[in-house]
C-alpha positions, -999 to +999 in steps of 0.1 A: +285+628+009+282+636+046+265+603+055+279+568+055+253+541+055+259+505+063+240+474+071+254+447+093+240+413+099+253+383+119+238+354+138+235+376+169+225+410+155+216+431+126+215+468+122+208+496+097+233+523+106+236+559+094+268+577+103+272+615+101+307+619+087+307+658+086+335+674+106+329+675+143+336+709+160+331+704+198+336+741+205+305+751+186+273+756+208+248+731+195+238+695+193+255+671+169+241+638+160+269+613+154+247+584+141+213+568+139+208+530+142+178+507+139+190+475+155+178+440+162+197+421+189+192+383+192+191+366+226+227+355+224+241+390+216+267+403+241+273+440+244+308+454+240+325+461+273+338+495+265+331+532+272+324+557+245+323+595+245+286+596+235+252+602+250+229+575+237+191+581+233+172+549+226+137+534+227+127+497+227+104+489+197+098+452+204+111+424+226+122+427+262+156+434+277+166+423+312+200+432+325+219+428+358+239+458+371+273+455+388+256+459+422+232+430+416+202+451+407+178+440+380+166+464+353+138+453+329+130+472+297+100+466+276+085+480+244+081+518+244+107+522+272+127+553+265+162+559+279+189+586+278+222+573+291+259+584+292+281+558+276+311+573+294+295+559+326+285+525+312+296+497+334+316+468+320+302+445+347+266+446+335+252+418+314+221+413+294+196+385+294+167+381+270+144+354+255+134+373+224+150+395+197+153+430+210+145+458+184+153+494+191+160+528+176+189+548+190+210+579+182+244+588+195+250+625+205+285+639+204+294+651+239+303+688+244+297+715+271+265+726+254+250+691+255+260+686+292+243+719+301+212+712+281+207+678+297+210+693+332+184+719+323+160+695+306+163+667+331+173+682+365+162+650+383+187+629+363+188+614+328+154+599+321+143+563+319+106+558+315+079+538+299+063+562+274+025+565+272+028+585+239+055+564+222+043+573+187+055+609+192+090+597+202+091+573+173+083+601+148+112+621+162+136+591+156+122+585+121+125+622+112+162+620+121+167+590+100+149+607+071+172+637+072+203+615+074+192+595+043+189+626+021+214+629-007+241+656-005+256+675+024+238+672+057+227+703+075+241+697+110+220+726+124+188+710+112+199+676+124+208+691+158+174+708+160+157+674+154+178+659+182+167+688+205+131+681+195+135+645+206+149+655+240+122+681+244+095+656+237+110+633+264+109+663+288+073+670+280+063+633+286+081+633+320+068+667+332+038+667+355+009+684+337-003+705+366+013+739+375+035+730+405+064+748+421+096+742+402+114+724+431+083+701+436+084+693+399+121+684+402+112+662+432+086+643+412+110+638+383+136+625+407+111+600+421+101+589+386+138+582+378+147+565+412+115+548+425+131+514+417+158+520+443+146+504+476+169+527+495+152+559+482+145+583+511+129+616+517+163+631+523+175+619+489+145+635+472+148+667+491+185+670+484+181+664+447+154+691+445+173+717+465+152+719+496+150+706+531+129+676+542+104+698+560+097+720+530+095+689+508+068+675+530+049+707+532+048+711+494+035+675+490+007+682+515-002+716+500-002+706+463-007+668+462-026+663+495-004+634+505+029+627+522+062+620+504+062+583+516+026+577+506+033+593+472+063+571+466+044+540+477+014+547+455+038+555+425+055+521+430+022+502+432+009+519+400+041+509+382+037+474+395+001+472+383+012+482+348+038+455+348+013+429+361-010+438+332+015+442+304+042+416+311+047+380+321+074+388+346+074+368+378+059+388+407+093+386+425+110+404+396+082+431+394+085+437+432+123+442+428+119+464+398+094+487+416+116+493+446+105+465+470+133+445+486+110+416+495+082+401+474+061+392+505+061+429+516+051+439+481+022+415+482+012+428+516+010+465+507-005+457+473-033+438+491-038+466+515-041+491+487-061+472+462-079+445+482-064+416+463-030+400+459-008+408+428-014+373+414-051+377+417-049+412+401-030+397+371-055+369+367-085+393+367-069+415+341-062+385+318-098+373+321-110+408+311-086+409+281 
């Protein structure tokens, strides 16, 4: 058997875990899935403070996860949030806070040169973190991987790797603008999507990440999007904030911070200028409609 299945359950967590025990050959060009896990983490669960040689690909199924990074930033993850992260770079100083049980799917990918190159090509703006609007497609990819791992007999690592590639490609499709845009503008939009929560994000940062100068960046935004870079970033942040106001019970101060606003009063000001009402009024209106 090439698969080891185990089920762990404690007061703080439970998980159904499928481990690929076939021989790992890092020199071979291809993706290798190390394991699949369906986990449920209770509010008092504490993550292990270690680094591991894996890329983790996960999606929140239910519950909410709030964690504080080592620089004091707040990251809030909700159902259908999809993340690709490098566990080699995981910080031991981050800690998680939650009120509800957090349920998620995740897979671990063995790191090799092929995977590093593939991730750079698929996600030139950085490893993705996004709220999926087509979560069912991503869930099917995870469930297909679990189905293959559960089959009896030797596992076909090539097939399993192809399913991992399919999952990453689906994430790329969901984060790629639908219109036909110049490649460097597409990279710039992806970079904004991955970094809009940073209040210090600048046009220079975006231009550098997409391989062009600030002047060319501004020209492409005007020609193809009919807006400026700063206006696009502001509108993007406000749309993300509207979604959080509608779908979560987070305090407005937290939503402001999560969407790249250093001060809640400034967030309220620009939100009112854009929408004609304050964030609190917008939330109340949406709840009355629902």
